[in-house]
TORGU-386815 format. One record per residue (C-alpha): residue number from 0; residue in one letter; y, x, z. Coordinates in steps of 0.5 Angstrom, whole numbers, plus 500, padded with zeros to 3 digits. Layout:
residues N
[NUM 'A' [Y X Z]]
...
end
This chain:
residues 749
[0 'M' [500 499 500]]
[1 'R' [507 503 499]]
[2 'G' [510 500 504]]
[3 'S' [505 504 510]]
[4 'R' [503 511 506]]
[5 'P' [498 516 510]]
[6 'F' [501 521 515]]
[7 'W' [501 527 510]]
[8 'W' [504 525 506]]
[9 'A' [510 524 511]]
[10 'I' [508 532 513]]
[11 'L' [508 533 506]]
[12 'Q' [515 530 504]]
[13 'E' [518 534 511]]
[14 'R' [515 541 507]]
[15 'L' [518 540 500]]
[16 'H' [524 538 503]]
[17 'S' [525 545 508]]
[18 'T' [521 549 502]]
[19 'R' [528 547 497]]
[20 'A' [533 548 503]]
[21 'G' [530 555 505]]
[22 'W' [530 557 498]]
[23 'A' [537 554 498]]
[24 'G' [539 558 503]]
[25 'W' [536 564 501]]
[26 'A' [540 564 495]]
[27 'E' [547 564 499]]
[28 'R' [544 568 504]]
[29 'P' [547 575 504]]
[30 'G' [543 579 499]]
[31 'L' [538 585 498]]
[32 'L' [540 589 504]]
[33 'G' [545 585 507]]
[34 'R' [550 584 501]]
[35 'A' [552 578 498]]
[36 'W' [554 577 492]]
[37 'P' [561 573 491]]
[38 'G' [559 567 487]]
[39 'G' [554 565 492]]
[40 'N' [548 564 489]]
[41 'R' [550 566 481]]
[42 'R' [546 571 478]]
[43 'R' [546 578 479]]
[44 'P' [547 583 474]]
[45 'A' [541 588 473]]
[46 'W' [546 594 475]]
[47 'V' [547 590 481]]
[48 'V' [541 589 483]]
[49 'A' [539 596 481]]
[50 'W' [545 599 485]]
[51 'L' [543 596 492]]
[52 'V' [536 597 491]]
[53 'L' [538 605 492]]
[54 'L' [542 603 497]]
[55 'D' [537 599 500]]
[56 'L' [532 606 500]]
[57 'G' [537 610 504]]
[58 'L' [545 610 502]]
[59 'A' [547 604 506]]
[60 'P' [548 602 513]]
[61 'P' [543 598 516]]
[62 'R' [542 591 515]]
[63 'T' [541 586 520]]
[64 'A' [533 583 518]]
[65 'I' [533 575 518]]
[66 'A' [527 574 523]]
[67 'D' [525 567 521]]
[68 'D' [523 569 513]]
[69 'S' [521 577 515]]
[70 'V' [514 581 514]]
[71 'E' [512 585 520]]
[72 'T' [516 590 521]]
[73 'I' [512 597 517]]
[74 'V' [511 602 522]]
[75 'V' [513 609 519]]
[76 'N' [512 614 525]]
[77 'G' [514 621 524]]
[78 'D' [510 624 529]]
[79 'S' [502 623 529]]
[80 'R' [501 626 537]]
[81 'R' [496 620 539]]
[82 'L' [489 620 537]]
[83 'S' [491 613 536]]
[84 'E' [497 614 531]]
[85 'I' [496 615 524]]
[86 'P' [501 620 520]]
[87 'P' [505 618 516]]
[88 'T' [503 621 510]]
[89 'T' [497 617 510]]
[90 'S' [495 613 504]]
[91 'V' [492 607 509]]
[92 'E' [491 599 509]]
[93 'T' [490 596 516]]
[94 'I' [487 590 517]]
[95 'D' [489 586 524]]
[96 'G' [485 582 529]]
[97 'R' [488 576 526]]
[98 'D' [487 577 519]]
[99 'L' [480 579 520]]
[100 'D' [478 573 523]]
[101 'R' [483 569 518]]
[102 'G' [479 573 512]]
[103 'G' [473 571 514]]
[104 'L' [471 578 515]]
[105 'L' [464 578 519]]
[106 'D' [461 586 519]]
[107 'S' [464 592 515]]
[108 'R' [461 590 509]]
[109 'D' [467 585 508]]
[110 'L' [472 589 509]]
[111 'A' [471 591 501]]
[112 'G' [474 584 499]]
[113 'R' [481 586 503]]
[114 'V' [481 593 501]]
[115 'P' [481 595 493]]
[116 'G' [479 602 492]]
[117 'L' [473 601 498]]
[118 'V' [466 599 496]]
[119 'V' [461 598 501]]
[120 'S' [454 599 499]]
[121 'T' [448 597 503]]
[122 'N' [440 600 503]]
[123 'S' [436 597 507]]
[124 'A' [440 596 515]]
[125 'V' [445 601 512]]
[126 'A' [451 602 510]]
[127 'H' [454 607 505]]
[128 'P' [462 606 504]]
[129 'Y' [466 609 498]]
[130 'L' [474 610 497]]
[131 'R' [477 612 491]]
[132 'G' [470 613 488]]
[133 'V' [469 619 493]]
[134 'G' [462 617 498]]
[135 'S' [455 618 499]]
[136 'D' [448 614 499]]
[137 'L' [443 619 501]]
[138 'I' [439 617 507]]
[139 'S' [437 623 511]]
[140 'A' [439 626 518]]
[141 'G' [441 632 516]]
[142 'V' [447 630 512]]
[143 'E' [453 626 513]]
[144 'S' [457 621 510]]
[145 'S' [463 623 505]]
[146 'I' [467 617 509]]
[147 'A' [467 618 517]]
[148 'V' [466 612 521]]
[149 'V' [470 611 527]]
[150 'V' [470 606 533]]
[151 'D' [474 607 538]]
[152 'G' [476 614 536]]
[153 'V' [468 616 537]]
[154 'Y' [465 619 531]]
[155 'R' [459 615 528]]
[156 'P' [454 620 525]]
[157 'R' [448 616 522]]
[158 'S' [449 611 517]]
[159 'A' [447 605 521]]
[160 'G' [453 606 524]]
[161 'A' [456 604 519]]
[162 'L' [454 597 519]]
[163 'I' [458 595 525]]
[164 'D' [459 586 526]]
[165 'L' [466 585 528]]
[166 'F' [468 582 535]]
[167 'D' [474 583 540]]
[168 'I' [477 587 534]]
[169 'D' [485 589 535]]
[170 'R' [485 592 528]]
[171 'I' [481 596 522]]
[172 'D' [484 602 519]]
[173 'V' [482 605 512]]
[174 'L' [484 611 511]]
[175 'R' [484 614 504]]
[176 'G' [483 622 502]]
[177 'P' [482 628 506]]
[178 'Q' [482 627 513]]
[179 'G' [481 634 517]]
[180 'L' [486 633 523]]
[181 'H' [487 626 526]]
[182 'F' [480 624 527]]
[183 'G' [476 628 530]]
[184 'R' [470 630 525]]
[185 'N' [473 632 518]]
[186 'A' [471 628 513]]
[187 'T' [472 628 504]]
[188 'G' [474 622 502]]
[189 'G' [477 618 508]]
[190 'V' [476 616 515]]
[191 'I' [474 608 517]]
[192 'H' [476 606 524]]
[193 'V' [475 600 527]]
[194 'R' [479 599 534]]
[195 'S' [478 594 539]]
[196 'R' [482 592 544]]
[197 'R' [484 594 550]]
[198 'P' [484 592 557]]
[199 'D' [491 590 558]]
[200 'S' [495 587 564]]
[201 'A' [494 579 563]]
[202 'V' [489 575 565]]
[203 'G' [487 571 559]]
[204 'A' [479 569 557]]
[205 'E' [477 567 550]]
[206 'A' [472 565 546]]
[207 'D' [469 561 539]]
[208 'L' [463 559 536]]
[209 'T' [461 557 529]]
[210 'Y' [457 553 526]]
[211 'G' [455 555 518]]
[212 'S' [450 555 511]]
[213 'F' [443 557 513]]
[214 'E' [444 556 520]]
[215 'L' [449 560 522]]
[216 'A' [450 560 529]]
[217 'R' [455 565 532]]
[218 'F' [458 565 540]]
[219 'R' [464 570 541]]
[220 'Y' [467 571 547]]
[221 'A' [472 576 551]]
[222 'L' [474 576 558]]
[223 'N' [479 581 561]]
[224 'V' [481 581 568]]
[225 'P' [487 586 571]]
[226 'L' [486 589 578]]
[227 'S' [490 593 582]]
[228 'E' [497 590 582]]
[229 'G' [497 591 575]]
[230 'R' [494 599 575]]
[231 'G' [488 597 572]]
[232 'A' [484 593 568]]
[233 'V' [478 591 566]]
[234 'R' [475 587 559]]
[235 'L' [469 585 557]]
[236 'A' [467 582 550]]
[237 'G' [461 580 547]]
[238 'M' [457 576 541]]
[239 'H' [451 573 539]]
[240 'K' [449 571 532]]
[241 'Q' [443 568 528]]
[242 'Q' [442 566 521]]
[243 'D' [437 564 517]]
[244 'G' [436 567 511]]
[245 'Y' [439 566 504]]
[246 'L' [433 569 500]]
[247 'R' [426 565 501]]
[248 'N' [421 569 500]]
[249 'V' [416 564 498]]
[250 'L' [409 566 499]]
[251 'R' [410 568 506]]
[252 'R' [414 561 507]]
[253 'E' [420 564 511]]
[254 'G' [427 566 509]]
[255 'S' [430 573 508]]
[256 'E' [436 576 509]]
[257 'G' [438 573 516]]
[258 'E' [441 575 522]]
[259 'D' [440 576 529]]
[260 'F' [444 581 532]]
[261 'D' [447 581 540]]
[262 'A' [452 586 542]]
[263 'L' [456 587 548]]
[264 'R' [463 591 550]]
[265 'L' [466 593 557]]
[266 'Q' [472 597 558]]
[267 'A' [476 599 564]]
[268 'S' [483 602 564]]
[269 'Y' [486 605 570]]
[270 'Q' [494 607 571]]
[271 'L' [492 615 575]]
[272 'N' [500 615 576]]
[273 'A' [506 616 572]]
[274 'N' [504 621 567]]
[275 'A' [496 619 567]]
[276 'S' [491 613 565]]
[277 'I' [484 613 564]]
[278 'L' [480 608 559]]
[279 'V' [472 607 561]]
[280 'G' [468 604 555]]
[281 'G' [460 603 553]]
[282 'D' [458 599 549]]
[283 'Y' [450 596 547]]
[284 'S' [447 592 540]]
[285 'R' [441 590 538]]
[286 'D' [440 587 531]]
[287 'T' [432 585 529]]
[288 'G' [435 581 522]]
[289 'T' [433 582 515]]
[290 'R' [440 583 512]]
[291 'G' [438 589 506]]
[292 'L' [432 589 507]]
[293 'T' [429 584 501]]
[294 'P' [428 588 494]]
[295 'R' [428 584 488]]
[296 'L' [426 586 481]]
[297 'A' [430 587 476]]
[298 'E' [431 589 469]]
[299 'P' [427 592 466]]
[300 'L' [421 590 469]]
[301 'A' [417 593 464]]
[302 'G' [419 599 468]]
[303 'S' [415 597 475]]
[304 'P' [408 598 476]]
[305 'A' [407 592 480]]
[306 'F' [409 588 475]]
[307 'L' [405 591 470]]
[308 'A' [400 591 476]]
[309 'G' [400 583 475]]
[310 'G' [406 583 480]]
[311 'T' [410 575 479]]
[312 'V' [418 576 479]]
[313 'P' [421 568 480]]
[314 'D' [426 567 475]]
[315 'D' [430 563 481]]
[316 'R' [434 570 484]]
[317 'R' [434 567 491]]
[318 'R' [427 567 491]]
[319 'V' [422 573 492]]
[320 'F' [414 574 492]]
[321 'L' [412 579 498]]
[322 'D' [407 580 500]]
[323 'R' [410 583 507]]
[324 'S' [415 581 511]]
[325 'P' [421 585 512]]
[326 'H' [423 587 518]]
[327 'A' [428 592 523]]
[328 'R' [430 593 529]]
[329 'G' [436 598 531]]
[330 'E' [439 598 537]]
[331 'Q' [446 602 538]]
[332 'A' [449 604 546]]
[333 'G' [455 609 547]]
[334 'G' [460 610 552]]
[335 'R' [466 614 552]]
[336 'I' [472 617 557]]
[337 'E' [478 617 554]]
[338 'L' [484 620 558]]
[339 'D' [491 621 557]]
[340 'V' [497 625 560]]
[341 'G' [503 626 558]]
[342 'T' [510 629 561]]
[343 'D' [517 630 558]]
[344 'A' [514 635 554]]
[345 'V' [508 635 552]]
[346 'E' [501 630 551]]
[347 'I' [494 631 552]]
[348 'A' [489 626 550]]
[349 'S' [481 627 551]]
[350 'I' [476 623 548]]
[351 'T' [468 625 552]]
[352 'A' [463 620 548]]
[353 'F' [456 619 547]]
[354 'R' [452 615 542]]
[355 'A' [445 614 542]]
[356 'N' [442 610 535]]
[357 'D' [435 608 534]]
[358 'L' [433 604 527]]
[359 'A' [425 602 525]]
[360 'E' [424 598 519]]
[361 'K' [418 595 515]]
[362 'L' [419 595 508]]
[363 'D' [416 591 501]]
[364 'L' [419 596 496]]
[365 'D' [415 593 489]]
[366 'G' [418 586 490]]
[367 'T' [411 583 489]]
[368 'E' [406 580 492]]
[369 'L' [402 585 491]]
[370 'P' [401 591 496]]
[371 'F' [403 596 491]]
[372 'V' [408 600 495]]
[373 'T' [411 600 502]]
[374 'N' [415 604 507]]
[375 'D' [415 604 514]]
[376 'V' [422 608 516]]
[377 'D' [424 611 524]]
[378 'E' [430 614 525]]
[379 'R' [433 616 532]]
[380 'S' [439 620 534]]
[381 'R' [442 622 540]]
[382 'S' [450 625 540]]
[383 'A' [455 627 544]]
[384 'T' [463 629 542]]
[385 'Q' [468 631 546]]
[386 'E' [475 632 543]]
[387 'V' [482 634 546]]
[388 'R' [488 635 543]]
[389 'V' [495 637 546]]
[390 'A' [501 636 542]]
[391 'S' [509 637 544]]
[392 'S' [512 630 546]]
[393 'P' [515 627 540]]
[394 'G' [522 627 538]]
[395 'G' [524 634 537]]
[396 'R' [526 638 530]]
[397 'V' [519 642 531]]
[398 'D' [513 638 533]]
[399 'W' [506 641 534]]
[400 'L' [499 640 535]]
[401 'V' [493 644 537]]
[402 'G' [487 641 539]]
[403 'G' [479 642 539]]
[404 'F' [473 637 537]]
[405 'F' [465 639 539]]
[406 'Q' [459 635 537]]
[407 'H' [452 635 539]]
[408 'E' [447 632 536]]
[409 'Q' [439 632 536]]
[410 'A' [436 627 531]]
[411 'R' [430 625 527]]
[412 'Q' [427 621 522]]
[413 'R' [420 619 520]]
[414 'L' [418 616 513]]
[415 'N' [411 612 512]]
[416 'P' [411 610 504]]
[417 'R' [404 607 503]]
[418 'F' [400 606 496]]
[419 'P' [395 602 498]]
[420 'L' [392 600 490]]
[421 'A' [392 608 490]]
[422 'G' [390 610 496]]
[423 'I' [395 613 497]]
[424 'D' [398 615 505]]
[425 'D' [404 620 506]]
[426 'R' [407 621 512]]
[427 'T' [414 626 512]]
[428 'K' [418 627 519]]
[429 'G' [424 631 519]]
[430 'R' [428 634 526]]
[431 'I' [435 636 526]]
[432 'R' [440 638 532]]
[433 'T' [447 640 530]]
[434 'N' [451 643 533]]
[435 'A' [458 642 530]]
[436 'L' [466 646 533]]
[437 'A' [472 645 529]]
[438 'L' [480 648 532]]
[439 'F' [485 645 528]]
[440 'G' [493 645 529]]
[441 'E' [499 642 525]]
[442 'I' [507 644 525]]
[443 'A' [513 640 523]]
[444 'L' [520 642 521]]
[445 'A' [525 636 521]]
[446 'L' [530 638 516]]
[447 'P' [537 637 513]]
[448 'A' [536 630 509]]
[449 'H' [533 626 513]]
[450 'L' [527 630 511]]
[451 'R' [520 633 514]]
[452 'L' [516 639 512]]
[453 'S' [509 639 516]]
[454 'T' [503 644 514]]
[455 'S' [496 643 518]]
[456 'T' [490 646 517]]
[457 'R' [482 645 521]]
[458 'Y' [477 650 521]]
[459 'S' [470 647 522]]
[460 'Y' [464 651 524]]
[461 'E' [457 648 523]]
[462 'R' [449 650 526]]
[463 'R' [443 646 524]]
[464 'E' [436 648 526]]
[465 'H' [431 643 521]]
[466 'A' [423 642 522]]
[467 'F' [419 638 518]]
[468 'D' [412 636 517]]
[469 'E' [408 632 512]]
[470 'R' [401 629 511]]
[471 'L' [399 627 505]]
[472 'N' [392 622 507]]
[473 'G' [392 625 514]]
[474 'V' [392 632 511]]
[475 'S' [398 636 512]]
[476 'V' [401 639 506]]
[477 'S' [408 642 508]]
[478 'D' [411 645 515]]
[479 'F' [416 649 515]]
[480 'T' [422 650 520]]
[481 'T' [430 653 517]]
[482 'D' [437 653 519]]
[483 'G' [443 655 517]]
[484 'S' [451 655 518]]
[485 'W' [457 654 515]]
[486 'D' [464 654 516]]
[487 'G' [470 652 511]]
[488 'W' [477 651 513]]
[489 'S' [482 644 511]]
[490 'P' [489 646 509]]
[491 'E' [494 640 508]]
[492 'I' [501 641 507]]
[493 'A' [506 635 506]]
[494 'L' [513 634 505]]
[495 'T' [516 626 508]]
[496 'W' [523 623 506]]
[497 'H' [524 618 511]]
[498 'P' [531 616 510]]
[499 'R' [531 609 514]]
[500 'D' [526 605 518]]
[501 'S' [524 600 512]]
[502 'F' [523 606 507]]
[503 'L' [519 613 507]]
[504 'G' [516 616 501]]
[505 'Y' [512 622 501]]
[506 'L' [508 627 497]]
[507 'K' [502 632 500]]
[508 'G' [497 636 498]]
[509 'S' [490 637 502]]
[510 'R' [483 639 502]]
[511 'G' [477 636 505]]
[512 'Y' [470 639 506]]
[513 'K' [464 636 509]]
[514 'A' [459 642 511]]
[515 'G' [451 643 508]]
[516 'G' [445 640 511]]
[517 'F' [438 639 510]]
[518 'N' [434 634 507]]
[519 'T' [429 631 512]]
[520 'A' [427 625 507]]
[521 'I' [422 630 504]]
[522 'N' [419 637 502]]
[523 'Q' [425 640 501]]
[524 'P' [427 647 505]]
[525 'G' [432 650 502]]
[526 'P' [439 648 505]]
[527 'I' [444 644 502]]
[528 'R' [451 647 501]]
[529 'P' [458 644 504]]
[530 'E' [463 640 498]]
[531 'S' [469 640 498]]
[532 'L' [475 636 494]]
[533 'W' [482 639 493]]
[534 'A' [487 632 493]]
[535 'A' [494 632 490]]
[536 'E' [498 625 492]]
[537 'L' [505 621 491]]
[538 'G' [506 615 496]]
[539 'G' [511 610 499]]
[540 'R' [512 604 503]]
[541 'A' [518 600 503]]
[542 'D' [520 594 506]]
[543 'L' [527 590 500]]
[544 'L' [530 584 501]]
[545 'G' [531 582 508]]
[546 'D' [525 585 509]]
[547 'R' [522 579 505]]
[548 'V' [519 584 501]]
[549 'R' [513 589 503]]
[550 'V' [512 594 498]]
[551 'E' [507 600 498]]
[552 'G' [503 604 492]]
[553 'A' [500 612 492]]
[554 'F' [497 616 486]]
[555 'F' [493 621 487]]
[556 'Y' [489 627 483]]
[557 'Y' [483 629 486]]
[558 'D' [478 636 484]]
[559 'Y' [472 634 487]]
[560 'R' [466 640 487]]
[561 'D' [460 641 489]]
[562 'M' [458 634 490]]
[563 'Q' [451 632 495]]
[564 'L' [447 629 490]]
[565 'Q' [441 627 490]]
[566 'I' [438 628 484]]
[567 'I' [433 631 479]]
[568 'P' [435 638 477]]
[569 'P' [433 641 469]]
[570 'S' [430 647 474]]
[571 'A' [425 642 478]]
[572 'A' [418 644 477]]
[573 'V' [416 636 480]]
[574 'P' [420 631 477]]
[575 'F' [422 628 485]]
[576 'P' [429 627 487]]
[577 'S' [432 632 492]]
[578 'I' [439 633 494]]
[579 'E' [443 638 490]]
[580 'N' [450 641 491]]
[581 'A' [450 639 483]]
[582 'G' [456 635 481]]
[583 'Q' [464 638 479]]
[584 'A' [468 632 478]]
[585 'T' [475 629 477]]
[586 'L' [479 622 479]]
[587 'Y' [485 620 479]]
[588 'G' [489 613 480]]
[589 'L' [493 608 483]]
[590 'E' [493 604 489]]
[591 'L' [500 598 489]]
[592 'G' [500 593 494]]
[593 'V' [505 587 496]]
[594 'E' [507 583 501]]
[595 'L' [511 576 501]]
[596 'S' [514 573 506]]
[597 'L' [517 566 502]]
[598 'P' [521 561 506]]
[599 'G' [518 555 508]]
[600 'E' [513 559 512]]
[601 'I' [509 562 505]]
[602 'A' [506 568 506]]
[603 'V' [503 572 499]]
[604 'D' [499 579 499]]
[605 'G' [496 582 493]]
[606 'S' [494 589 492]]
[607 'L' [490 593 486]]
[608 'A' [486 599 485]]
[609 'W' [486 603 478]]
[610 'L' [481 609 478]]
[611 'E' [479 614 473]]
[612 'S' [473 618 475]]
[613 'E' [469 622 471]]
[614 'F' [463 628 472]]
[615 'E' [467 635 469]]
[616 'H' [459 637 470]]
[617 'L' [453 635 472]]
[618 'D' [446 636 469]]
[619 'A' [440 631 472]]
[620 'I' [434 628 470]]
[621 'D' [434 621 469]]
[622 'V' [426 620 471]]
[623 'N' [427 613 468]]
[624 'A' [429 617 461]]
[625 'P' [426 624 461]]
[626 'A' [426 624 454]]
[627 'A' [434 624 455]]
[628 'S' [438 630 456]]
[629 'P' [440 632 462]]
[630 'D' [447 633 461]]
[631 'Q' [451 627 464]]
[632 'S' [458 630 464]]
[633 'G' [463 625 462]]
[634 'N' [460 619 465]]
[635 'R' [464 615 470]]
[636 'L' [462 616 478]]
[637 'P' [458 611 481]]
[638 'R' [460 606 485]]
[639 'A' [467 607 482]]
[640 'P' [470 601 479]]
[641 'E' [476 602 474]]
[642 'L' [480 596 477]]
[643 'A' [480 592 483]]
[644 'L' [484 587 486]]
[645 'A' [486 582 491]]
[646 'L' [490 576 492]]
[647 'G' [491 572 497]]
[648 'G' [497 566 500]]
[649 'E' [497 561 506]]
[650 'I' [502 556 509]]
[651 'R' [504 554 515]]
[652 'L' [505 547 516]]
[653 'R' [507 544 522]]
[654 'L' [504 537 525]]
[655 'G' [509 535 530]]
[656 'E' [507 536 536]]
[657 'L' [500 536 535]]
[658 'G' [501 543 533]]
[659 'F' [500 547 526]]
[660 'M' [495 547 519]]
[661 'T' [495 554 516]]
[662 'P' [490 552 508]]
[663 'R' [489 560 506]]
[664 'I' [486 562 499]]
[665 'D' [483 570 498]]
[666 'Y' [481 571 491]]
[667 'R' [478 578 490]]
[668 'Y' [476 581 483]]
[669 'Q' [472 588 481]]
[670 'T' [470 591 474]]
[671 'A' [464 593 472]]
[672 'T' [460 599 477]]
[673 'Y' [454 603 475]]
[674 'F' [449 605 481]]
[675 'N' [447 611 479]]
[676 'V' [450 617 476]]
[677 'F' [447 616 469]]
[678 'Q' [451 610 466]]
[679 'D' [444 606 466]]
[680 'R' [446 599 463]]
[681 'F' [440 596 468]]
[682 'T' [443 598 474]]
[683 'R' [450 596 472]]
[684 'Q' [453 591 476]]
[685 'N' [459 587 471]]
[686 'G' [466 584 474]]
[687 'Y' [466 579 478]]
[688 'G' [470 576 482]]
[689 'V' [469 572 490]]
[690 'V' [473 566 491]]
[691 'N' [474 565 499]]
[692 'F' [478 559 502]]
[693 'Q' [480 557 509]]
[694 'I' [483 551 512]]
[695 'G' [486 553 520]]
[696 'F' [488 548 525]]
[697 'E' [492 550 531]]
[698 'T' [495 547 538]]
[699 'G' [503 548 539]]
[700 'D' [501 553 545]]
[701 'G' [495 556 541]]
[702 'K' [490 556 546]]
[703 'L' [486 551 541]]
[704 'G' [483 551 534]]
[705 'L' [479 549 528]]
[706 'T' [477 553 522]]
[707 'V' [474 551 516]]
[708 'Y' [472 555 511]]
[709 'G' [468 557 504]]
[710 'Y' [467 564 502]]
[711 'N' [464 565 495]]
[712 'L' [466 558 493]]
[713 'A' [464 559 485]]
[714 'D' [457 562 487]]
[715 'Q' [458 568 485]]
[716 'T' [451 572 484]]
[717 'Y' [452 579 485]]
[718 'V' [448 586 486]]
[719 'T' [450 590 493]]
[720 'N' [445 596 490]]
[721 'F' [440 598 485]]
[722 'L' [435 603 486]]
[723 'R' [431 604 480]]
[724 'V' [424 610 480]]
[725 'D' [420 606 475]]
[726 'N' [415 610 477]]
[727 'Q' [414 608 483]]
[728 'F' [417 601 484]]
[729 'G' [421 600 479]]
[730 'N' [429 597 479]]
[731 'I' [430 594 485]]
[732 'S' [436 590 487]]
[733 'F' [439 587 493]]
[734 'L' [444 581 492]]
[735 'G' [450 579 496]]
[736 'S' [452 573 500]]
[737 'P' [451 567 496]]
[738 'R' [457 561 497]]
[739 'T' [457 559 505]]
[740 'L' [461 554 508]]
[741 'G' [462 553 516]]
[742 'I' [467 551 521]]
[743 'T' [470 555 528]]
[744 'F' [472 552 534]]
[745 'N' [475 557 538]]
[746 'V' [479 557 545]]
[747 'K' [484 561 549]]
[748 'L' [485 561 557]]
end
């Protein structure tokens, strides 16, 4: 009826009116940099706009920002004194805890949907991150990833530690490029740093409950209690997540790719005196799900021995025939002690940490109902780290920092691949003892014209002891011990221009370094040499248009040498993959990010990553095409899409006294990528896009909320990994999540 319209009609009319008013007000308000153009909203000449932009980059006096319509202030610290701070010359993508929930990021695999240039590949219950084409898919306790994963300042050495479920998170920083100074452990290509919410002085409790597709049930909670008249606090957080699998194992009438996860984190902080504070934290998690464990045979099926022997491959890509139920049990635990001391002259920060990681898997590798090939995996790691930093108090013309890092790890890896039809039972066990030591320092000088010159270096020394034995059908075929040591330098020099709080530009050169190691998976006695990467980068970030627009970008160039790759070298006597320093590559690209805060409480964000990558030199035999030339020079690097972009937008609608409604939509797209070094068309994932959507409802006081979501709305089928070895199990693929719908209810006290 025309005389009685629904409540949403009035809300929409009010929103349209306020949006029109907002745009009109924007035209009448002071323009760029707070300078009004005579004539109100008349169109400004292009030369005037360009002149005002130049003024905004540092040649004009400060302006007053319009708080209602501005994006959050860019933090461009000129100093990197404490462990929690990020140097201003780093290309970084930061996602705060609120954005994690709004964007539907459940674990570290989902970060790729928000960070163009990041690819997170899975292989069983482990994760392999790649940034700007740099990463590693090696599964060996004797080598480490080229992208470091750090949680609350503590380095996680094993790939299982890179698969992180997200709860009670303050923010996640994804730092691109070599990192040799600011995060304890050196990294060739970047760092993913997950920061949990720390205890604070306010009494509080919060919880959320989610129910969704495939019987998803997730419960997360946090409790914060201050102690001793505000001098200390305790924070407890945890979660439980359970979900049926989105793949159906028809043969055993069960789901696969499901989740069963529990985690708990306890932290206590205390202010010892006016200059010193201490934080003690511990965490534990247990994962008995099947995510990442279910292979599905892909083309060419004729390359699979199991298929040729009569194995079945269903037409439905979400169904499999497995005679063995994939299973994994992973447990992680750790503790840390943080000590911060600050005076007028110096600051000291220390992190002492211990981590334990156990993982056991039972895998059906052939992807069929035949008992053709299986593998049992057992990994164990115990590591202790100590990091100390001493720095000048910030604000002087000359700033300095010195520090040291030590890591001790004992790890083992047991593999048991079996070919029952062929009567083969192979059992290997590799043990690694690692001692790593690093000393680092930085000095920065404030120069005229808002310039700052900083130079830093890191010296790394590492020693590993390796013991390996292998038994084939109960008969010893290999038993040896060996050791090796490596050292290297990671220098960096950077020039920063910081004329205003709203603008920063930088130019830097740096070297990434990753130590050598050993292959604990197969009989490979020889050591693996270190890999290195020289990088040059030009970048910056700025707030424009009265702080309504944030722009950031970076152009980079990499010279990547002695790449640690799992290949078959042409000199191999037996065509079996080993880890070799086989590759030399060149990579360069451009990254851009924009955030807009529009009138009417509308926010839009977008980012783009363009990447060119090429092997300058690589000789490797393709076991799936042994007669082909081993020269792979000119091929693109694996897991390095040429273009990736992310777009998102939301509008905050006021519902009167009821509170707020916030619809949000996100889209992520990436071009085609390969999963091995051969540009093999059968390990190619074509370009694809994923759409996510959320509608959030929140009361005015923020204490109650309800969110309805849909992820991968178009039900796009895509692959997160291909593993192709035709003479063993063929070409197996691991699929990403299908469309999922759900609802979350949250409460804060």
